[in-house]
N, C-alpha and C positions, 0 to 999 in steps of 0.2 A: 558805518552803520546807517547815519541818516541819510546820505546818499542812497545807499541800497533800499532803505524804506521808502523814502519820498517817490525815488526814480523806479526802481523795478518792480517792487512791491505794490505800492498804491499808483503809479503813473499819474502823479499829480498833475493837472492841467489849468492853464490860466483861468483864473476867477472862481473856482472850486473853494469851497469851505471844509477843511481837513480838521476834523475833532480828534484831539490827541489826550489820551487820559494815562496819567500815572501818579506815581508819587514823587515827592520832593527828592528824594534819593537819585531819582534819574535824572536830575537838572543839567550834567553835561551834555546828554542824549537830547533832553528837551530843548535847550538852546540850539544845538547843532542842527535839529529840525527844523526851528523856526526860521533859521536861516535858508535851508534848503527848499523848505515849502515857500517862503519868500520869493527865494530866486526863480522860482518857478510861476511866479506872478499870482499865487493863490493865497489864501486867507488861513493863517495857522490859528487855531482855536485851541488854547491849551488849558486843560484842567489838571492841576497838578495838587492832590491831597497831601494831607498831614499824615504822618505817621499816628495811628491811634484812630483814626476817623471811622473806620468801620466798627471797631469794637464799640465805640461809644453809640453809632446809630443803633447797633442791635440791642445794646443795653436800654436805650431810651425811648426807641420809637414806640409810639402807640399804634392801636390796632390798624387805624385808617393809613398810617405810613407803613405799614408793613405790607397791607393789601391793597395799595395802589401806587400812584406817582405823580408827581406836580407836572402843570402844565407845560413849564417849560423845558423838562426832561423829553416830553413828546414833541416840542417843537424842535428841538435840538436833533432828535433822532429824524424827524421828519425832512428836514431843511439841509442837514449837513450830506457834503456829496461823498465824503469816505472818513472812515473811522480807523483810528490805530489805538490799541490798548498794549501798554508796555506795563509787564508786571516787574515791580522794584519793590519787594517786600522789606520793611524793617524786621518784621517778626511773621515766620512763615506758619507759625501755629496761632495767629492772632484770633483767630475765630473757632478754636479748638472747644472753648467753653459754652459756646453759644448753642442754645437749644437747637437741635438739629429742625424740628419743627417751625422755628421763626425764620431760618435759612429757606427752607421750602416755601414758606409763604411769601417771602420776598421775590422768590425766584420766579414762582408761579403769577404773582403779580405785574411782573415787568416783561412777562412774554411778549406782550405787545410792541415794547421798545427793541427787544431782540428781533422780531420778526421785520420791522422797518430797517434795522442796521443791517440785516442779512441780505437785503435787497440790494444794499449800494456796496461799492469797494470797501473791503475791511481786511485788517491785519491785525494779528497778534504777535507779540514778542516779549523778549526777556532782557532786562538790563541787570549785569551781576551787582549784587550786594553781599555785605557779610554774612546776612540771615541766610541767602539762597548758598553761599558758599558752604557755611555751616550744615546746612540742610542736605548739600551733597556729600558731605564727609571730606572737603576738599579744603585747602588753604585759600585766601582771597585771590592770590595772583594765579594759582592753577585753575581754579573756578573761571575766571575771566578769560584764560588761554582756552579753556574747555569750551566756552561759549564762542570765542572767536572761531574755533575750527568748526562747531557746530553748523555756525551761519555761513562758512565760507569765506569768512573775512580775512584768513590767513593765506586766502589765495590770490594771484596777480589780478585777476580780474574776477571778483566775487559773482557778479551778474551772468558772467559766461558759464561759470561753475555751476550755476543754477539751471541755465538753460541746457547745458549738458545733461544734468541728471533728469531734467523734464524730457529729454529724448530717450533716455533709458526707460524712464515710466510709460512713455507713449507706447513703445514696444510690448511693455508687459500688460499694457491695457489690452494691446491687440491679442494678446495670448488668451486674455480673460473676456473679451467681448462676447463670445457665442457659448461661454460657459454658462451651466444651470446650475448645479449643486456644486458646493463649496464643503469640503470636509476638513476640521482642524484636529489632529491629533497631538497630543502630548501627555505628558504624566498626568493622569486625574482627569484628562479632558478626551472627549470624543464627541464633536458637535456637526451636524450637518446644518444647511441652510440652502435656500433657494435664490439665486439672483438673477435668474433667466429672465430677459429683457430689460434689465435694469442699466442704467449710464455709469460706467465708471469714470471719476474723477481724476484728473493729472493735477495732484497737488505739489506743485514746485516752486513753492515760496512766495506766490503772489498773495495767498492770504495768510499763513502762519509764517513766521521767520524765527526759528528755522522750520523747514518743512522737511519734505522726502516721504510721501506717501502716495498711494493710489487708493481711492475709496469708492464704495456704493453703497446702497441703500439694500437690504437684503427683503424679500418679501415678507410682509408682517406676521404673516401665520405658519412661517416655515421652518423657524428654528427649533431642533429637536435634539436632544442630549444633555451633555453636562461639559462646562467648561472651567477651568481653573484659572484665574488671573493671579500669576505670581510675582508680578511688578506692583509694589504698593503705590497706592495715589493719596494724594492729600486736599481732597476737595474743600475749598473753603477753610483750610489749614487743619481738617480734621484727619487724624490719620485711619486710613483703611487698607488692611492688609489681608492676603490671601483668601480673597474671594471667590466663591464657589457658588455656580447658579446652574440650576437645572431648569431648562425649557421644555414645555410641552407644547405642541402646535403653535409656537411663536411668543408663548407668554411664560414670563417666569414663574414656576411651579415651586420651588424651593431656594432659598438664599442663605449663604452662611458666609460669615467673615472671622478670620481668626482674630481681627481687630476691627474696630468701628461697627460692630453689628447696628447699634442703635441708629446712626447715619444711614447705612444701607437700608434698615426697613423704612426710615422716614422717606427717604428718596424715593422707593419703590412706591410709596403709597401717595405722592405727589398728586398723581393723576392717573387715568388708566393708561395712558401712552408710555407712563415710566416702566411699565413692565415688559414692554417689546422692546426690540433691536431697533435703532435707526440709521446705523451705520455698521458697516465692517470695513477696516483699514488694513492696509498692508505697508509695514514700514521698509522703508530703503535707503536710510541717511546712515551710511556706515561711517561718518564722522562723529555721530553720537554712538560711544562706546559701551557705555553704561546708564543706569537709571541715575536721575539726579532729584528725583522726589517733585519733578514739574512734569504734569501731564504734556504740555506743550512740546516739551523735549521727548520725553520717555515713548510718548505714541509714535515717533518716528524712528525709534531705533531700528536698523537694519538687521533683519532676522526675527523681527516680532510681528503679531499681528493684534489688533485691538477690536473690539467691539463697544459699541455706544448704547447705552440704554436711552430711551426717549426719542427726542425730535429727529426726524429724517432731514436731510438736506434736499430741497424740492427739485433741483437740478439733476439727481440721482435718479427719479422716479418713485422714490419712496415718500409714502403718505402718512406717516406715523406722526401724531401730534403731542407734543408734551412741552412743557416748562423745562423740562431736564433735557441735558444732554450730556452724560457722563461716560467719557472713555474709560474702558479697563483693558490692560494690557496683558497678553499672553505670550511670554518667552518662548519662542521655538529653537532657540540656538544650542539647546541640548536635549536632542532626541525629540524633537517636535517635527510636524510634517502638515503642510498644506496643500490639497489636491483640488484641482478643478475638473469634475465629471471624470476622476479616477487619473488624472495626468498631475504629476507632481509638478508643482509651482516652486514651491521652496522647502527644503529638508536641511534640518540641523542649522538653520538660520542662513542658509546659502540657495541663492535662485538656481535653478538647474536649467 
């Protein structure tokens, strides 16, 4: 896994400074990454936090600490050449009791750091922990095997497998390149949006690991209709389920959640851009067969689409600005359909 991350994903070069963030639960991977980065004659900068640190921060941070950041954090974001974030939670619900307003304030304040990191080489991944396995409803060994399969680490040549998926996704992008209107239809869902002239991105593991999606930024005022997100998500450890959003001229006109309504409302109130879409993505990773409660994996499930509230990725041509980027997933594998200018792209979870 370390070789895949340092080589295929980040393409670490001699002399680069590579900032790696995780928890101490990912110690085996962190040690392997240090070796892999050193072997590439680069500088590993490991930042391993203790379990409970995030809860302590939100419990004790004063206003200035919620609404700002230290100068060293800015220096790291500005000077590092590549960034790797490894999810390795001790408790996937660690922030469930934190006031959503405090989470939103910190997210908004750190937006300049996010912008700096997004301009560099970056990747996010996950290391299996007992908490992650429990959230996924699996035993630990089964969960670890699931993660290996999702990352193609069970293949003889994982990097080659990712390049093969990248080729398939390039062909999919060719089908989508000239399309203007996308329509998503499923139970409780009928949404149209305009992607004409926008750039589709082939996400083949160079950013997220696992990956397996193509995505773009819809025109900011184009979304109209209703979409129901049937795959639960847990941003910041807060359970949010059965979200239904209705859009009018690109903006959320009504929002309902079967669970997590307070978090949904606070997120939408973060800033003006949080009520508009920054991304539509199409999942292509059929090695991820079911949701596990981690957006990093769930949004890549083959046969799903996801929409992100908030920030656009500039390379898509999207211009929506926000401190928020929250991916919400609509499962099309049972009776759903995605069309581009009336042509079926995906139906019942399979590409046509």
